[in-house]
N, C-alpha and C positions, 0 to 999 in steps of 0.2 A: 870582333872587329873585322872589317873586310881586308882582304889581302892587298888589294889595289886601292888607290885614291878614287873616291866616287865623285863625279862631277857632272853637271848638266851639259848637254850637247845640243848642237843644232838639230840633229836628226830627232833627238828626243823631244825637243821643244816643238818641232814641226808636227810630230805625231800627236802630241797633246792638243795643239791648236786645231788640227784637223778633226779630232774627236769632239772638241767643244763646238766647232762649227757644225758638225754633223748632228750633234744633240739639239742645236738650235733649229736646224732645218727640218728635223724629224718631228718636232713638236714637243719633245721631251722637256726641254728647258722651260718653255712657256707653261706647259701643263703642270709641272711640279711647282713652279713658282706661284701659280694661281690657286693652288690648294691651300685651304685654311689649316690643314692638319700639320702635325709635327713631321719632320723630315722622313722618318721611317714609314709612317702611314701614307704620306704623299708618294713615296717610292712604290709601295705596294699598289696604290691606286693606279699609278702610271703603268705599271707592269700588267695589271688586270685589264687595262685599256688596250694592251697590245703593243706598248712602246718599249723600246730596248734601252736599258741604262747605258749611258756613254762609257762607263767603266767596263761594261761587258764587251762593247764594240772594240774599245781600245785594247783590252787584254787579249781578246780573241785574235784580232788582226795583227797586232804588233808584237805580242809576246808568245802566246800559246801556239798559234799556227807555225811560226818560224822555228820554234824550239822543239815542238813535238813532232812535226813532220806529218804530211798527209799520206794515209794508206787507203787507196780507193777500193781495193779488193781485200776480202777477209784474209787475215794473216795469222798464222799459228805462232803464238808466243811460247817458245820452248821453256821459258822460265816460269811463267804463270800457268802453263798447261791449259790454255784456252785461246779461242780466236778473238782477235780484236780488229777494229776497222776505224777509218777516219782519223781521229786524233786520240787514239788509245781507248776508244769505246769498246766495252765488252758486252754491253746490253743495248739493244735498240728497241724502244717502246716496251721496255720491261722484259724483253726476251733475249736470250743469249745469241751472240753473233755466231753464225754457222758458216761452214765452208761454202764458197760460191757466192756469198753476198758481195754486192758492189754498189757504190754510190758515186755520184759526180762530186766535184769539188764544192759546188754550190749547195748540194744536199748535205755534205759533211759540215759545212760552215753553219748551216741552219740547225743541224743536230747539236753541234758544239754550243751554239748560243742558248738553245733551250736548256741544255744540261748545265751550262754555266749559271744561268739565272736561277734555276730550280735547286741545284745541288750545292752551289758555292756562293753566289752573290747574295741571295736572300738569307741564307744562314749567317753570313757575315754581317749583313744589315741588321738582322735581329739579334745576333749574338755578341757583337762588339759595339759597345757604347760609342756613339758619335762616328762610327765608320761611315754612316750615311751622309755626313757633312764634311768628310775629309776631301781634300783636292782629288780630282778625278785621276790624276797620275798615281796618287797613293792608293786609291781604291783599286785601280787596275793592276798595279804591281802586287798588291796583297792577294788579289784574286788569282793572278797567275801562279803565285806561290802556293796558294791553297789547292789549285788544280794539280800541281806537281807533287806536293808532299802531304796533302790531306787537309780538309777543312777544319777538322778538330784540332790538329796541330796549329793551324793558323789562328784559330780563335783563342787558343791558350798561349800564344807566343808573346814574347816581349814586344814584337812589332805591334800587336793588338793593344797592349798596355800603353805604348807610346802614342798610338792613334787616339786612344781615349783621352790622353792628356793633351792632345793637339800638338805634340812634339813631333812634327812630321819628318823633319830631316833625320832625326834619331831613329824614327820608325823605319825609314828607308834603309838606313845602315843596318839596323837590327836583323832584317830578313836575310842579309848576306850570310848569316850563321848557318843557314840550311844548305851547306855545300858538301855534305858528306854522304856516303853510301856504304852499305854493308852492315854487318851485325857484329857486336862484341869486339874482339880483338882485330877483326877484319875490317872494321869501320874506318874509313879514311876519306880525306879530302879528294874530290874528283874535279879535275880541271874543267870538264864540261859544265858542272854545276857552278863552279866559281864564275865561269863566263856568263851563265844564265843569271845568276844572282847579282852579279856586279855590273860590269861595263859592256857585256856582250862581246861580239867579235866584228869582223869587217862587214858581215852581211846582216847581223842580228843585233837588235837593241837589248841591253840587259835590263833586268827588273829595277835595280837600284838606279841605273842611269835614267830610265824613264821616270822613276819615282821622283827624283830630285829635279828633273827637267820641268816638272809642272809646279814647282814651288816658287813663290815670289822672291824669296831670299834663300840663297844656298851658301853654306859655309865654305 
């Protein structure tokens, strides 16, 4: 269970509404709706056409960018013992990040979206039954979680099981369980992860906050 009460917010609803509008203006909504294929096939076709899923846009701009933070110049991660850049990328075009690399904010966002689609969004679409038809806020929140704690964990999570059952509010709440860091006896709840998983902070929207803000009915 979450530590704090999860509730829809004005900023969460505004973010979801903006994503829905952007999906319509980009051609995503009309293209997917016009396809005779099942949802999963329609999504693959839209991505092959070069369109960006609204959940990817929403997760990237509202959740991942604010919580991960932008690193424009290659940074040495003393814990992982490797260079990273942008939003935690250690590989660019399949090659390790090296000292001296730098990218603009726009380039980093483009890199992030490509990575999200390839390594996280499509695996969730293909690996979690009915993820493809879940509300965009649910998709985006689960996508942000997968980016943070791993796509395999996301696919095997109780959140995924509730998504498959179309129990979306419960799915939003279930992901708040991923609020710990460390190993063995040193594993403990981290306040920063609680904020990210739940209601965010003054500047950033939380995953569960966004998740429930896109639902028609919230308990």
